[in-house]
C-alpha positions, 0 to 999 in steps of 0.5 A: 825203971822207965827213963825219961830223957831231957832234951834241949830245944835250941833257938831264940824264944821269938824265932821259930815259935811254931817249929819249937812248939811242934818239937815240944809236942813231939817230945812230950808224946815220946815221954821226954822232957823238953827244956829251952833256955827260957827255963834255965835259972840265973847262974854264974855258970856258962850256959854250956856248963849248966847244961853239962852239969844238969845230966 
């Protein structure tokens, strides 16, 4: 079974838009799943706890 890796793209949404899009494009080309904070659900967990629990 082929693995797909979920990769967290860090930085604020408004900053580095061009760079974030380039990183996302490269990750998609590598068959990875790019994820940014804007895609996280509302949760009572801290952001770090949510990231650690989503593996």
